[in-house]
C-alpha positions as semicolon CSV with decimal commas, in nm:
position;residue;x (nm);y (nm);z (nm)
1;X;-2,017;1,502;0,574
2;X;-1,916;1,405;0,220
3;X;-1,958;1,026;0,179
4;X;-1,614;0,996;0,017
5;X;-1,457;1,145;0,329
6;X;-1,645;0,899;0,545
7;X;-1,530;0,608;0,327
8;X;-1,170;0,733;0,340
9;X;-1,188;0,757;0,719
10;X;-1,341;0,410;0,747
11;X;-1,080;0,266;0,510
12;X;-0,798;0,421;0,711
13;X;-0,940;0,284;1,034
14;X;-0,973;-0,064;0,884
15;X;-0,614;-0,058;0,755
16;X;-0,486;0,056;1,093
17;X;-0,693;-0,204;1,278
18;X;-0,577;-0,483;1,046
19;X;-0,212;-0,391;1,087
20;X;-0,256;-0,366;1,465
21;X;-0,430;-0,706;1,481
22;X;-0,155;-0,872;1,277
23;X;0,115;-0,719;1,497
24;X;-0,064;-0,798;1,824
25;X;-0,173;-1,144;1,718
26;X;0,140;-1,271;1,546
27;X;0,415;-1,018;1,611
28;X;0,439;-0,964;1,235
29;X;0,439;-0,632;1,053
30;X;0,172;-0,579;0,786
31;X;0,411;-0,454;0,519
32;X;0,268;-0,593;0,195
33;X;0,597;-0,593;0,005
34;X;0,762;-0,791;0,285
35;X;0,470;-1,032;0,311
36;X;0,464;-1,100;-0,063
37;X;0,844;-1,120;-0,083
38;X;0,843;-1,369;0,203
39;X;0,573;-1,576;0,033
40;X;0,779;-1,590;-0,285
41;X;1,078;-1,712;-0,083
42;X;0,856;-1,997;0,047
43;X;0,992;-2,022;0,403
44;X;0,896;-2,347;0,575
45;X;0,598;-2,304;0,807
46;X;0,563;-1,938;0,720
47;X;0,369;-1,951;0,395
48;X;0,007;-2,003;0,508
49;X;-0,046;-1,672;0,688
50;X;0,124;-1,482;0,405
51;X;-0,103;-1,638;0,143
52;X;-0,408;-1,576;0,364
53;X;-0,309;-1,210;0,397
54;X;-0,265;-1,163;0,021
55;X;-0,588;-1,351;-0,054
56;X;-0,762;-1,124;0,197
57;X;-0,643;-0,820;0,002
58;X;-0,778;-0,966;-0,322
59;X;-1,104;-1,069;-0,153
60;X;-1,144;-0,715;-0,015
61;X;-1,121;-0,576;-0,367
62;X;-1,374;-0,833;-0,488
63;X;-1,617;-0,741;-0,210
64;X;-1,576;-0,372;-0,295
65;X;-1,648;-0,450;-0,661
66;X;-1,976;-0,619;-0,559
67;X;-2,086;-0,362;-0,299
68;X;-1,985;-0,050;-0,491
69;X;-1,913;-0,129;-0,858
70;X;-1,855;0,235;-0,953
71;X;-1,570;0,271;-0,704
72;X;-1,321;0,070;-0,909
73;X;-1,237;0,146;-1,274
74;X;-1,394;-0,069;-1,543
75;X;-1,117;-0,017;-1,798
76;X;-0,740;0,005;-1,776
77;X;-0,555;0,323;-1,882
78;X;-0,273;0,112;-2,029
79;X;-0,224;-0,241;-2,150
80;X;-0,226;-0,521;-1,894
81;X;0,139;-0,591;-1,977
82;X;0,240;-0,234;-1,890
83;X;0,042;-0,244;-1,565
84;X;0,188;-0,581;-1,460
85;X;0,539;-0,459;-1,547
86;X;0,485;-0,139;-1,349
87;X;0,355;-0,339;-1,053
88;X;0,658;-0,565;-1,058
89;X;0,891;-0,263;-1,069
90;X;0,709;-0,103;-0,776
91;X;0,732;-0,429;-0,581
92;X;1,102;-0,462;-0,658
93;X;1,163;-0,101;-0,554
94;X;0,968;-0,147;-0,231
95;X;1,174;-0,454;-0,140
96;X;1,496;-0,278;-0,237
97;X;1,400;0,024;-0,024
98;X;1,305;-0,184;0,279
99;X;0,931;-0,120;0,247
100;X;0,672;0,080;0,059
101;X;0,536;0,423;0,139
102;X;0,219;0,292;0,302
103;X;0,408;0,026;0,498
104;X;0,642;0,285;0,644
105;X;0,355;0,530;0,699
106;X;0,106;0,293;0,862
107;X;0,319;0,025;1,026
108;X;0,652;0,200;1,071
109;X;0,522;0,525;1,215
110;X;0,279;0,329;1,432
111;X;0,578;0,145;1,582
112;X;0,770;0,474;1,618
113;X;1,044;0,355;1,383
114;X;1,306;0,626;1,319
115;X;1,387;0,466;0,984
116;X;1,022;0,485;0,880
117;X;0,999;0,846;0,993
118;X;1,299;0,931;0,774
119;X;1,146;0,737;0,483
120;X;0,805;0,906;0,515
121;X;0,963;1,251;0,540
122;X;1,166;1,171;0,227
123;X;0,860;1,043;0,037
124;X;0,645;1,340;0,134
125;X;0,915;1,600;0,063
126;X;0,976;1,446;-0,278
127;X;0,603;1,446;-0,351
128;X;0,563;1,811;-0,246
129;X;0,861;1,923;-0,454
130;X;0,744;1,722;-0,757
131;X;0,392;1,870;-0,746
132;X;0,531;2,221;-0,704
133;X;0,773;2,183;-0,996
134;X;0,516;2,025;-1,227
135;X;0,241;2,277;-1,149
136;X;0,429;2,600;-1,093
137;X;0,764;2,570;-1,269
138;X;0,670;2,360;-1,572
139;X;0,312;2,491;-1,584
140;X;0,147;2,147;-1,586
141;X;-0,222;2,091;-1,520
142;X;-0,402;1,964;-1,215
């Protein structure tokens, strides 16, 4: 088996297990946009677990950098300002849309949420149509 496939499978299992543990242990959904948005709102008595979750995400990236330095890019394709701005826009859009694609896909579908099913079908249909148009209609590259 290709090692990248094994890593992808392991990563997916870890994400699923983490979201399941958070739901089973606290009754909370592991939607990152909701967790970060809630941390920014600073609700009383609700901040510690949110910060721990976000710090865990950052720590996971740091561990990956140490264990497999070639996995993560060493240079940015755009300026840091553009990347931060894009990240903020994505975060705003995820909050506006009631969750991000991965949150709906992992947590929402796992809870059998009809709203998440509709969202995932919309995301995937849009992605398929976009790739088809770019590659076959506009003649774009891979």
